[in-house]
C-alpha positions in Angstrom: 16.4 -22.1 15.1 14.7 -23.1 11.7 12.5 -20.3 10.4 9.2 -21.8 8.8 5.4 -21.3 8.9 4.5 -20.8 12.5 1.0 -22.5 12.0 2.4 -25.5 9.9 0.5 -28.6 10.9 -0.2 -32.0 9.1 -2.7 -31.7 6.3 -4.6 -34.6 8.0 -5.4 -32.5 10.9 -7.5 -29.9 9.1 -11.0 -29.8 9.9 -13.6 -27.4 10.7 -15.8 -28.3 13.6 -15.5 -24.7 15.3 -18.3 -23.7 17.5 -18.5 -20.6 19.9 -20.4 -20.5 23.1 -24.3 -20.1 22.6 -24.2 -19.8 18.9 -27.4 -20.6 17.2 -27.7 -23.1 14.2 -29.0 -20.2 12.0 -25.7 -18.5 12.9 -23.6 -21.5 12.0 -25.3 -22.3 8.8 -24.8 -18.6 7.7 -21.1 -18.6 8.9 -20.4 -21.6 7.0 -21.9 -20.3 3.8 -19.7 -17.3 4.3 -16.8 -19.5 5.0 -17.4 -21.1 1.6 -17.3 -17.7 -0.1 -14.2 -16.6 1.8 -12.4 -19.7 0.6 -13.6 -19.0 -2.9 -12.2 -15.3 -2.5 -9.0 -16.6 -1.2 -8.6 -18.7 -4.2 -9.6 -15.9 -6.7 -7.0 -13.4 -5.1 -4.3 -16.1 -5.8 -5.5 -16.6 -9.3 -5.2 -12.9 -9.7 -1.9 -12.6 -8.1 -0.7 -15.4 -10.4 -2.0 -13.4 -13.4 0.0 -10.4 -12.1 3.0 -12.2 -11.6 2.8 -13.4 -15.3 2.6 -10.1 -16.7 5.1 -9.5 -19.6 7.8 -7.2 -19.3 6.6 -3.6 -18.9 8.2 -0.4 -20.6 11.7 0.8 -19.7 11.8 4.0 -17.8 12.2 6.9 -20.1 15.1 8.2 -17.9 17.1 7.4 -14.8 15.3 9.9 -12.6 17.6 11.9 -10.3 15.8 12.1 -7.0 16.6 14.9 -4.4 18.2 13.6 -1.4 18.6 16.8 0.3 21.7 19.0 0.9 21.9 19.4 -2.9 22.9 15.6 -3.3 20.9 13.2 -5.8 20.3 9.6 -6.1 19.4 8.0 -9.5 16.2 6.1 -9.6 18.1 2.9 -10.4 20.0 3.1 -7.1 16.8 2.8 -5.1 16.9 -0.8 -5.8 20.0 -1.3 -3.6 20.8 -5.2 -4.2 17.2 -6.2 -5.0 15.8 -6.8 -8.4 12.4 -5.3 -7.5 11.4 -1.9 -6.3 8.0 -1.0 -4.7 7.4 2.8 -5.0 4.4 4.5 -3.0 3.6 8.0 -3.9 2.9 10.1 -0.9 0.6 13.0 -1.5 2.6 15.7 0.1 3.8 18.3 -2.6 5.0 21.7 -1.8 1.5 23.2 -2.0 0.3 20.9 0.8 0.6 22.3 4.4 0.5 18.5 5.6 0.6 15.2 4.3 -2.5 13.5 2.9 -4.5 12.0 5.8 -5.4 8.7 4.1 -1.7 8.3 2.8 -0.3 9.0 6.3 -2.6 6.5 7.7 -1.7 3.7 5.1 2.0 4.6 5.9 1.5 4.2 9.6 0.8 0.7 8.9 3.4 0.2 6.4 6.2 1.5 8.4 6.0 -1.6 10.7 6.0 -3.8 7.7 8.8 -2.2 5.7 11.5 -4.2 7.3 9.9 -7.5 6.3 9.0 -6.3 2.9 12.6 -5.3 2.3 13.8 -9.0 2.7 12.4 -9.4 -0.6 11.9 -6.1 -2.6 13.1 -2.8 -2.2 10.6 -0.1 -0.9 10.6 3.6 -1.0 8.1 6.4 -0.5 8.3 9.4 -2.9 6.9 12.7 -2.6 7.2 16.0 -4.4 8.3 18.2 -1.7 12.1 18.8 -0.6 13.4 15.9 1.1 14.0 17.9 4.3 10.3 18.8 4.5 9.4 14.8 3.8 11.6 13.7 6.7 10.3 16.3 9.0 6.9 15.0 8.4 8.0 11.5 8.6 9.5 12.3 12.1 6.3 13.9 13.3 4.3 10.8 12.3 7.0 8.6 14.1 7.9 6.5 10.9 11.3 4.8 11.6 11.5 2.2 9.0 10.4 3.5 5.7 12.9 5.0 3.2 11.8 8.4 1.6 13.1 10.5 -1.5 11.8 13.3 -3.2 10.6 13.5 -6.9 10.8 17.4 -7.0 12.3 18.4 -10.4 11.4 15.3 -12.3 8.7 14.0 -14.2 8.2 10.9 -12.3 4.8 11.8 -10.7 3.4 12.6 -14.1 4.9 9.7 -16.0 3.6 7.1 -13.3 0.2 8.3 -12.3 1.0 10.2 -9.2 -0.4 13.5 -10.7 -2.7 14.8 -13.4 -1.8 17.2 -16.0 -3.0 20.2 -13.8 -0.8 18.9 -10.9 -3.5 17.2 -8.7 -1.7 14.6 -6.8 -2.7 10.7 -6.6 -1.7 8.1 -4.0 -0.1 6.0 -6.8 1.7 2.5 -6.1 4.1 1.3 -8.7 6.4 -1.8 -8.9 9.6 -1.7 -11.1 11.9 -4.4 -12.0 15.8 -4.2 -12.8 17.2 -7.0 -14.9 20.8 -8.4 -14.9 21.9 -5.9 -17.5 20.7 -3.0 -15.3 17.5 -2.1 -17.4 14.8 -0.7 -15.2 11.3 -1.5 -16.3 7.8 -0.7 -15.2 6.1 -4.0 -13.9 2.8 -2.9 -12.2 0.7 0.1 -11.1 -2.6 -0.2 -8.9 -4.7 1.1 -12.0 -8.2 0.8 -10.3 -7.4 4.3 -9.1 -7.9 5.6 -12.7 -11.3 3.8 -13.2 -14.8 4.5 -12.2 -15.5 3.3 -8.9 -18.6 1.0 -8.1 -21.5 2.9 -6.5 -20.8 3.6 -2.9 -17.3 2.5 -3.1 -14.0 4.3 -3.2 -11.4 3.2 -5.8 -9.8 0.6 -3.5 -6.8 0.4 -5.7 -4.6 0.1 -2.6 -7.0 -2.0 -0.7 -4.7 -5.1 -0.3 -2.0 -3.1 1.7 -4.5 -0.9 3.4 -4.9 -2.6 7.3 -7.5 0.0 8.3 -10.3 -0.6 5.7 -9.2 -4.6 6.0 -10.0 -4.6 9.7 -13.1 -2.7 9.6 -14.5 -5.1 7.1 -14.3 -7.8 9.7 -16.8 -5.7 11.8 -20.7 -5.6 11.6 -20.6 -1.7 10.7 -18.0 -2.3 8.1 -16.0 0.5 6.8 -18.9 3.1 6.3 -19.1 5.7 3.8 -18.7 9.0 5.9 -15.5 8.4 7.6 -11.9 8.7 6.7 -8.7 8.8 8.4 -7.4 12.1 10.0 -4.0 13.0 10.9 -5.1 13.6 14.5 -8.3 12.6 16.5 -9.9 14.8 19.2 -10.7 13.1 22.6 -14.3 12.8 21.5 -13.7 11.2 18.2 -15.1 7.8 17.9 -14.7 5.2 15.1 -17.0 6.9 12.8 -16.2 10.5 13.7 -13.7 12.8 12.1 -11.3 14.5 14.3 -12.5 18.0 15.6 
């Protein structure tokens, strides 16, 4: 069976005459204007992505970090690539001082766990935290994560070098991408740097917005993502979409 775009149709069939039951002319006019803006946004997203792909070579990593794999074993950072030339690293906020993982990080990884098998067809993907690996894996089992790979940056300067913690040790949910060339040199390619800028009024940083399914889905709703709710590790029976867990 040949794999390909499941929605591939001849270009000549594309048209927009969609109408829904009992919609008003006012609704259709407003929706068509929104559609034009959505198309403009899609084109702008692709322009930004093309600019990102065209970034010049980033800096070589300062050392081949030795990440803790548990039971006194280690793995070099360069080994995390496997047979891929690109490595995506998500920094989970779960240092030794945290009793449990960051709820927002955990919610993001809940969705990413299902996508990991697909992403790794093109790029290596690993989640890094500063706790001992055994502790990270225990948290992963508790959350039901089955497809993500984990490693520990404990005892290395990786978190500080690549924006996952401040000088005072405050953790941040950093997203970094690295490349490895034919000669084996590992370079930094990209970081989600909006995390380190001042957010617009009424907004969070949205640095990981493109990979966050929760906020993307809520943006399709009339109430939007709101300003008074954030993901929780668990929800009580009375917790609605805009309520925190008890």
